[in-house]
N, CA, C and O atoms as a GROMACS GRO file, in nm:
protein
  404
    1MET      N    1  15.672 -16.527   8.385
    1MET     CA    2  15.593 -16.407   8.406
    1MET      C    3  15.453 -16.448   8.451
    1MET      O    4  15.390 -16.532   8.387
    2THR      N    5  15.405 -16.390   8.557
    2THR     CA    6  15.273 -16.419   8.610
    2THR      C    7  15.172 -16.321   8.552
    2THR      O    8  15.195 -16.200   8.549
    3GLU      N    9  15.059 -16.377   8.505
    3GLU     CA   10  14.955 -16.291   8.450
    3GLU      C   11  14.878 -16.224   8.563
    3GLU      O   12  14.851 -16.285   8.666
    4LEU      N   13  14.845 -16.100   8.541
    4LEU     CA   14  14.767 -16.028   8.639
    4LEU      C   15  14.619 -16.060   8.620
    4LEU      O   16  14.577 -16.089   8.508
    5PRO      N   17  14.540 -16.055   8.728
    5PRO     CA   18  14.398 -16.084   8.716
    5PRO      C   19  14.327 -16.002   8.608
    5PRO      O   20  14.238 -16.053   8.541
    6ALA      N   21  14.365 -15.876   8.591
    6ALA     CA   22  14.302 -15.793   8.487
    6ALA      C   23  14.332 -15.847   8.348
    6ALA      O   24  14.246 -15.843   8.260
    7GLU      N   25  14.453 -15.899   8.329
    7GLU     CA   26  14.489 -15.956   8.200
    7GLU      C   27  14.409 -16.084   8.173
    7GLU      O   28  14.365 -16.107   8.060
    8ILE      N   29  14.391 -16.165   8.275
    8ILE     CA   30  14.312 -16.287   8.261
    8ILE      C   31  14.168 -16.252   8.230
    8ILE      O   32  14.106 -16.313   8.143
    9ALA      N   33  14.114 -16.156   8.300
    9ALA     CA   34  13.975 -16.114   8.276
    9ALA      C   35  13.958 -16.064   8.133
    9ALA      O   36  13.858 -16.094   8.068
   10ALA      N   37  14.055 -15.989   8.084
   10ALA     CA   38  14.048 -15.938   7.947
   10ALA      C   39  14.055 -16.053   7.847
   10ALA      O   40  13.981 -16.054   7.748
   11MET      N   41  14.144 -16.150   7.871
   11MET     CA   42  14.155 -16.265   7.781
   11MET      C   43  14.026 -16.346   7.780
   11MET      O   44  13.984 -16.394   7.675
   12ASN      N   45  13.965 -16.362   7.896
   12ASN     CA   46  13.843 -16.442   7.905
   12ASN      C   47  13.725 -16.379   7.832
   12ASN      O   48  13.627 -16.447   7.803
   13LYS      N   49  13.732 -16.250   7.802
   13LYS     CA   50  13.625 -16.183   7.728
   13LYS      C   51  13.644 -16.196   7.577
   13LYS      O   52  13.553 -16.164   7.500
   14MET      N   53  13.760 -16.241   7.534
   14MET     CA   54  13.790 -16.252   7.391
   14MET      C   55  13.710 -16.366   7.328
   14MET      O   56  13.703 -16.475   7.383
   15VAL      N   57  13.651 -16.340   7.213
   15VAL     CA   58  13.584 -16.444   7.137
   15VAL      C   59  13.693 -16.525   7.066
   15VAL      O   60  13.772 -16.470   6.990
   16VAL      N   61  13.695 -16.656   7.093
   16VAL     CA   62  13.801 -16.740   7.037
   16VAL      C   63  13.748 -16.856   6.953
   16VAL      O   64  13.825 -16.929   6.893
   17ALA      N   65  13.615 -16.871   6.950
   17ALA     CA   66  13.559 -16.982   6.874
   17ALA      C   67  13.418 -16.949   6.830
   17ALA      O   68  13.353 -16.857   6.880
   18ASN      N   69  13.372 -17.028   6.734
   18ASN     CA   70  13.235 -17.020   6.687
   18ASN      C   71  13.179 -17.161   6.698
   18ASN      O   72  13.226 -17.253   6.630
   19VAL      N   73  13.077 -17.178   6.782
   19VAL     CA   74  13.018 -17.309   6.804
   19VAL      C   75  12.872 -17.304   6.761
   19VAL      O   76  12.791 -17.232   6.821
   20ASN      N   77  12.840 -17.379   6.659
   20ASN     CA   78  12.703 -17.383   6.608
   20ASN      C   79  12.650 -17.243   6.577
   20ASN      O   80  12.534 -17.212   6.605
   21GLY      N   81  12.735 -17.159   6.519
   21GLY     CA   82  12.694 -17.025   6.479
   21GLY      C   83  12.693 -16.922   6.591
   21GLY      O   84  12.650 -16.809   6.571
   22ARG      N   85  12.741 -16.961   6.709
   22ARG     CA   86  12.743 -16.871   6.823
   22ARG      C   87  12.887 -16.839   6.862
   22ARG      O   88  12.971 -16.928   6.873
   23ALA      N   89  12.914 -16.711   6.882
   23ALA     CA   90  13.047 -16.669   6.928
   23ALA      C   91  13.067 -16.717   7.071
   23ALA      O   92  12.980 -16.700   7.156
   24VAL      N   93  13.184 -16.776   7.096
   24VAL     CA   94  13.215 -16.831   7.228
   24VAL      C   95  13.344 -16.766   7.278
   24VAL      O   96  13.443 -16.758   7.204
   25THR      N   97  13.344 -16.722   7.403
   25THR     CA   98  13.461 -16.656   7.460
   25THR      C   99  13.557 -16.758   7.521
   25THR      O  100  13.522 -16.873   7.546
   26ARG      N  101  13.679 -16.712   7.543
   26ARG     CA  102  13.779 -16.795   7.610
   26ARG      C  103  13.729 -16.834   7.748
   26ARG      O  104  13.753 -16.947   7.792
   27GLY      N  105  13.661 -16.743   7.816
   27GLY     CA  106  13.607 -16.772   7.949
   27GLY      C  107  13.506 -16.885   7.946
   27GLY      O  108  13.505 -16.970   8.036
   28GLU      N  109  13.420 -16.886   7.845
   28GLU     CA  110  13.322 -16.995   7.831
   28GLU      C  111  13.392 -17.128   7.805
   28GLU      O  112  13.354 -17.231   7.861
   29LEU      N  113  13.495 -17.126   7.719
   29LEU     CA  114  13.570 -17.247   7.693
   29LEU      C  115  13.644 -17.294   7.818
   29LEU      O  116  13.651 -17.414   7.844
   30SER      N  117  13.697 -17.201   7.893
   30SER     CA  118  13.768 -17.236   8.016
   30SER      C  119  13.674 -17.303   8.116
   30SER      O  120  13.710 -17.403   8.178
   31ALA      N  121  13.554 -17.249   8.131
   31ALA     CA  122  13.456 -17.308   8.223
   31ALA      C  123  13.416 -17.448   8.177
   31ALA      O  124  13.401 -17.539   8.259
   32ALA      N  125  13.398 -17.465   8.046
   32ALA     CA  126  13.362 -17.597   7.992
   32ALA      C  127  13.477 -17.696   8.012
   32ALA      O  128  13.454 -17.811   8.049
   33PHE      N  129  13.599 -17.651   7.989
   33PHE     CA  130  13.715 -17.738   8.006
   33PHE      C  131  13.732 -17.777   8.152
   33PHE      O  132  13.767 -17.892   8.182
   34ASP      N  133  13.710 -17.684   8.242
   34ASP     CA  134  13.721 -17.714   8.386
   34ASP      C  135  13.626 -17.826   8.429
   34ASP      O  136  13.655 -17.898   8.524
   35ARG      N  137  13.516 -17.840   8.361
   35ARG     CA  138  13.420 -17.946   8.394
   35ARG      C  139  13.476 -18.085   8.366
   35ARG      O  140  13.437 -18.181   8.432
   36VAL      N  141  13.565 -18.097   8.268
   36VAL     CA  142  13.612 -18.229   8.227
   36VAL      C  143  13.760 -18.254   8.253
   36VAL      O  144  13.804 -18.369   8.256
   37ALA      N  145  13.838 -18.150   8.273
   37ALA     CA  146  13.983 -18.165   8.289
   37ALA      C  147  14.018 -18.249   8.411
   37ALA      O  148  13.948 -18.249   8.512
   38ASN      N  149  14.129 -18.322   8.398
   38ASN     CA  150  14.180 -18.399   8.510
   38ASN      C  151  14.208 -18.303   8.625
   38ASN      O  152  14.276 -18.202   8.607
   39LYS      N  153  14.156 -18.333   8.743
   39LYS     CA  154  14.168 -18.241   8.858
   39LYS      C  155  14.309 -18.237   8.916
   39LYS      O  156  14.346 -18.139   8.980
   40VAL      N  157  14.388 -18.342   8.894
   40VAL     CA  158  14.525 -18.346   8.945
   40VAL      C  159  14.617 -18.262   8.857
   40VAL      O  160  14.699 -18.185   8.907
   41ASN      N  161  14.601 -18.277   8.726
   41ASN     CA  162  14.686 -18.206   8.631
   41ASN      C  163  14.608 -18.197   8.500
   41ASN      O  164  14.579 -18.300   8.439
   42TRP      N  165  14.574 -18.078   8.457
   42TRP     CA  166  14.489 -18.060   8.340
   42TRP      C  167  14.549 -18.116   8.212
   42TRP      O  168  14.477 -18.134   8.113
   43LYS      N  169  14.679 -18.144   8.211
   43LYS     CA  170  14.745 -18.197   8.092
   43LYS      C  171  14.735 -18.350   8.081
   43LYS      O  172  14.770 -18.406   7.978
   44LEU      N  173  14.689 -18.415   8.186
   44LEU     CA  174  14.674 -18.560   8.184
   44LEU      C  175  14.549 -18.600   8.106
   44LEU      O  176  14.465 -18.515   8.075
   45PRO      N  177  14.536 -18.729   8.073
   45PRO     CA  178  14.417 -18.774   8.001
   45PRO      C  179  14.287 -18.737   8.074
   45PRO      O  180  14.283 -18.730   8.197
   46ILE      N  181  14.185 -18.716   7.996
   46ILE     CA  182  14.052 -18.684   8.049
   46ILE      C  183  13.971 -18.813   8.053
   46ILE      O  184  13.964 -18.887   7.955
   47ASN      N  185  13.911 -18.838   8.168
   47ASN     CA  186  13.825 -18.956   8.185
   47ASN      C  187  13.734 -18.925   8.303
   47ASN      O  188  13.768 -18.953   8.418
   48THR      N  189  13.618 -18.867   8.274
   48THR     CA  190  13.527 -18.824   8.380
   48THR      C  191  13.382 -18.840   8.337
   48THR      O  192  13.352 -18.850   8.218
   49VAL      N  193  13.294 -18.844   8.435
   49VAL     CA  194  13.150 -18.851   8.408
   49VAL      C  195  13.088 -18.719   8.450
   49VAL      O  196  13.110 -18.671   8.561
   50ILE      N  197  13.010 -18.660   8.359
   50ILE     CA  198  12.942 -18.535   8.386
   50ILE      C  199  12.799 -18.542   8.334
   50ILE      O  200  12.763 -18.632   8.258
   51THR      N  201  12.720 -18.448   8.375
   51THR     CA  202  12.584 -18.432   8.325
   51THR      C  203  12.584 -18.318   8.224
   51THR      O  204  12.636 -18.210   8.252
   52VAL      N  205  12.526 -18.344   8.107
   52VAL     CA  206  12.527 -18.244   8.000
   52VAL      C  207  12.391 -18.233   7.934
   52VAL      O  208  12.305 -18.321   7.946
   53THR      N  209  12.374 -18.122   7.864
   53THR     CA  210  12.262 -18.108   7.770
   53THR      C  211  12.322 -18.116   7.631
   53THR      O  212  12.444 -18.114   7.615
   54GLY      N  213  12.239 -18.125   7.531
   54GLY     CA  214  12.288 -18.129   7.394
   54GLY      C  215  12.367 -18.004   7.358
   54GLY      O  216  12.459 -18.011   7.276
   55ASP      N  217  12.332 -17.890   7.417
   55ASP     CA  218  12.404 -17.766   7.389
   55ASP      C  219  12.542 -17.762   7.452
   55ASP      O  220  12.631 -17.693   7.401
   56ASP      N  221  12.563 -17.837   7.562
   56ASP     CA  222  12.692 -17.838   7.630
   56ASP      C  223  12.799 -17.910   7.549
   56ASP      O  224  12.914 -17.867   7.546
   57MET      N  225  12.762 -18.018   7.485
   57MET     CA  226  12.862 -18.106   7.423
   57MET      C  227  12.945 -18.038   7.316
   57MET      O  228  13.067 -18.056   7.316
   58PRO      N  229  12.888 -17.960   7.224
   58PRO     CA  230  12.974 -17.894   7.124
   58PRO      C  231  13.072 -17.794   7.186
   58PRO      O  232  13.183 -17.777   7.135
   59VAL      N  233  13.033 -17.729   7.294
   59VAL     CA  234  13.122 -17.634   7.361
   59VAL      C  235  13.235 -17.710   7.432
   59VAL      O  236  13.349 -17.666   7.431
   60ILE      N  237  13.202 -17.824   7.492
   60ILE     CA  238  13.305 -17.905   7.557
   60ILE      C  239  13.404 -17.957   7.453
   60ILE      O  240  13.524 -17.957   7.477
   61VAL      N  241  13.354 -18.001   7.339
   61VAL     CA  242  13.444 -18.047   7.231
   61VAL      C  243  13.540 -17.934   7.193
   61VAL      O  244  13.661 -17.956   7.183
   62GLU      N  245  13.487 -17.815   7.172
   62GLU     CA  246  13.572 -17.702   7.133
   62GLU      C  247  13.670 -17.666   7.244
   62GLU      O  248  13.785 -17.631   7.217
   63ALA      N  249  13.627 -17.675   7.369
   63ALA     CA  250  13.714 -17.644   7.483
   63ALA      C  251  13.830 -17.742   7.493
   63ALA      O  252  13.944 -17.702   7.515
   64VAL      N  253  13.802 -17.869   7.476
   64VAL     CA  254  13.909 -17.970   7.483
   64VAL      C  255  14.006 -17.951   7.366
   64VAL      O  256  14.127 -17.962   7.385
   65LYS      N  257  13.954 -17.924   7.248
   65LYS     CA  258  14.043 -17.896   7.135
   65LYS      C  259  14.129 -17.774   7.162
   65LYS      O  260  14.249 -17.776   7.135
   66PHE      N  261  14.070 -17.667   7.217
   66PHE     CA  262  14.140 -17.542   7.241
   66PHE      C  263  14.250 -17.557   7.347
   66PHE      O  264  14.362 -17.512   7.325
   67PHE      N  265  14.218 -17.621   7.460
   67PHE     CA  266  14.314 -17.628   7.570
   67PHE      C  267  14.404 -17.751   7.567
   67PHE      O  268  14.520 -17.743   7.608
   68ALA      N  269  14.353 -17.865   7.521
   68ALA     CA  270  14.431 -17.989   7.528
   68ALA      C  271  14.479 -18.038   7.391
   68ALA      O  272  14.562 -18.129   7.385
   69GLY      N  273  14.428 -17.980   7.283
   69GLY     CA  274  14.475 -18.018   7.151
   69GLY      C  275  14.429 -18.155   7.104
   69GLY      O  276  14.492 -18.215   7.018
   70CYS      N  277  14.319 -18.204   7.159
   70CYS     CA  278  14.266 -18.334   7.118
   70CYS      C  279  14.113 -18.329   7.115
   70CYS      O  280  14.054 -18.228   7.155
   71ILE      N  281  14.052 -18.435   7.069
   71ILE     CA  282  13.907 -18.437   7.055
   71ILE      C  283  13.849 -18.539   7.153
   71ILE      O  284  13.891 -18.654   7.155
   72PRO      N  285  13.753 -18.496   7.234
   72PRO     CA  286  13.694 -18.588   7.331
   72PRO      C  287  13.589 -18.679   7.268
   72PRO      O  288  13.532 -18.650   7.164
   73THR      N  289  13.566 -18.791   7.336
   73THR     CA  290  13.455 -18.879   7.300
   73THR      C  291  13.355 -18.878   7.415
   73THR      O  292  13.391 -18.856   7.531
   74PHE      N  293  13.230 -18.903   7.382
   74PHE     CA  294  13.123 -18.907   7.481
   74PHE      C  295  13.053 -19.042   7.469
   74PHE      O  296  13.015 -19.083   7.360
   75THR      N  297  13.037 -19.111   7.581
   75THR     CA  298  12.962 -19.235   7.583
   75THR      C  299  12.862 -19.228   7.699
   75THR      O  300  12.889 -19.162   7.799
   76PRO      N  301  12.748 -19.294   7.686
   76PRO     CA  302  12.650 -19.291   7.794
   76PRO      C  303  12.710 -19.346   7.924
   76PRO      O  304  12.790 -19.440   7.921
   77ALA      N  305  12.672 -19.288   8.035
   77ALA     CA  306  12.719 -19.333   8.166
   77ALA      C  307  12.598 -19.373   8.250
   77ALA      O  308  12.486 -19.329   8.226
   78ARG      N  309  12.624 -19.456   8.347
   78ARG     CA  310  12.517 -19.498   8.437
   78ARG      C  311  12.466 -19.380   8.517
   78ARG      O  312  12.541 -19.288   8.552
   79GLY      N  313  12.340 -19.384   8.545
   79GLY     CA  314  12.280 -19.279   8.625
   79GLY      C  315  12.148 -19.238   8.566
   79GLY      O  316  12.114 -19.276   8.454
   80LYS      N  317  12.076 -19.162   8.640
   80LYS     CA  318  11.943 -19.119   8.596
   80LYS      C  319  11.954 -19.001   8.500
   80LYS      O  320  12.022 -18.902   8.528
   81ASN      N  321  11.887 -19.014   8.387
   81ASN     CA  322  11.881 -18.906   8.289
   81ASN      C  323  11.745 -18.836   8.301
   81ASN      O  324  11.643 -18.901   8.323
   82GLU      N  325  11.746 -18.708   8.286
   82GLU     CA  326  11.624 -18.628   8.280
   82GLU      C  327  11.599 -18.597   8.133
   82GLU      O  328  11.690 -18.612   8.052
   83PRO      N  329  11.479 -18.555   8.097
   83PRO     CA  330  11.457 -18.516   7.957
   83PRO      C  331  11.554 -18.406   7.914
   83PRO      O  332  11.556 -18.298   7.973
   84GLY      N  333  11.634 -18.434   7.812
   84GLY     CA  334  11.728 -18.336   7.759
   84GLY      C  335  11.857 -18.322   7.838
   84GLY      O  336  11.943 -18.242   7.802
   85VAL      N  337  11.873 -18.399   7.946
   85VAL     CA  338  11.993 -18.394   8.030
   85VAL      C  339  12.046 -18.537   8.043
   85VAL      O  340  11.972 -18.629   8.076
   86TYR      N  341  12.176 -18.554   8.015
   86TYR     CA  342  12.232 -18.688   8.008
   86TYR      C  343  12.360 -18.699   8.088
   86TYR      O  344  12.438 -18.604   8.096
   87ARG      N  345  12.381 -18.817   8.147
   87ARG     CA  346  12.510 -18.848   8.212
   87ARG      C  347  12.597 -18.914   8.106
   87ARG      O  348  12.558 -19.013   8.044
   88VAL      N  349  12.714 -18.859   8.087
   88VAL     CA  350  12.806 -18.913   7.987
   88VAL      C  351  12.947 -18.924   8.044
   88VAL      O  352  12.986 -18.849   8.133
   89ARG      N  353  13.021 -19.020   7.992
   89ARG     CA  354  13.164 -19.029   8.022
   89ARG      C  355  13.236 -18.956   7.911
   89ARG      O  356  13.212 -18.981   7.792
   90VAL      N  357  13.324 -18.866   7.950
   90VAL     CA  358  13.403 -18.789   7.855
   90VAL      C  359  13.547 -18.839   7.865
   90VAL      O  360  13.605 -18.843   7.973
   91LYS      N  361  13.603 -18.876   7.750
   91LYS     CA  362  13.741 -18.923   7.746
   91LYS      C  363  13.816 -18.848   7.636
   91LYS      O  364  13.761 -18.818   7.531
   92ALA      N  365  13.943 -18.820   7.663
   92ALA     CA  366  14.034 -18.762   7.562
   92ALA      C  367  14.176 -18.796   7.606
   92ALA      O  368  14.203 -18.817   7.724
   93LYS      N  369  14.266 -18.800   7.508
   93LYS     CA  370  14.403 -18.842   7.541
   93LYS      C  371  14.482 -18.740   7.623
   93LYS      O  372  14.582 -18.776   7.684
   94GLY      N  373  14.440 -18.616   7.624
   94GLY     CA  374  14.505 -18.516   7.708
   94GLY      C  375  14.617 -18.442   7.636
   94GLY      O  376  14.665 -18.484   7.530
   95TYR      N  377  14.657 -18.332   7.695
   95TYR     CA  378  14.755 -18.241   7.637
   95TYR      C  379  14.891 -18.307   7.616
   95TYR      O  380  14.950 -18.294   7.509
   96TYR      N  381  14.941 -18.379   7.717
   96TYR     CA  382  15.074 -18.440   7.704
   96TYR      C  383  15.079 -18.533   7.583
   96TYR      O  384  15.174 -18.528   7.504
   97ALA      N  385  14.978 -18.618   7.566
   97ALA     CA  386  14.976 -18.712   7.455
   97ALA      C  387  14.947 -18.644   7.322
   97ALA      O  388  15.003 -18.681   7.219
   98ALA      N  389  14.858 -18.545   7.324
   98ALA     CA  390  14.819 -18.479   7.199
   98ALA      C  391  14.925 -18.383   7.147
   98ALA      O  392  14.952 -18.378   7.027
   99VAL      N  393  14.983 -18.307   7.237
   99VAL     CA  394  15.077 -18.202   7.197
   99VAL      C  395  15.222 -18.245   7.219
   99VAL      O  396  15.312 -18.200   7.149
  100GLY      N  397  15.241 -18.333   7.316
  100GLY     CA  398  15.375 -18.383   7.343
  100GLY      C  399  15.457 -18.293   7.433
  100GLY      O  400  15.579 -18.305   7.438
  101ALA      N  401  15.392 -18.205   7.502
  101ALA     CA  402  15.466 -18.114   7.592
  101ALA      C  403  15.437 -18.146   7.736
  101ALA      O  404  15.491 -18.080   7.825
   0.00000   0.00000   0.00000
């Protein structure tokens, strides 16, 4: 069964998590997950470099847990950092390994 765009829009408005005392919607988690997910297949392991702020990281952690069923790690990555903005490598085992599907 294919979801209709209206159904997706409605789901994305649903609050599905609480991150640092803030209600977070499925749409916010989806956007955060899209930043780190494997571009070939979202169920594959995550291994990417992104630029983040301290506020981004807890949402990304929650997004990876929500969509892939695993917990990501963050390590510093090469590149220029600005005050409060950091380049990090994000890794996680991915949906196939975490969930087995």
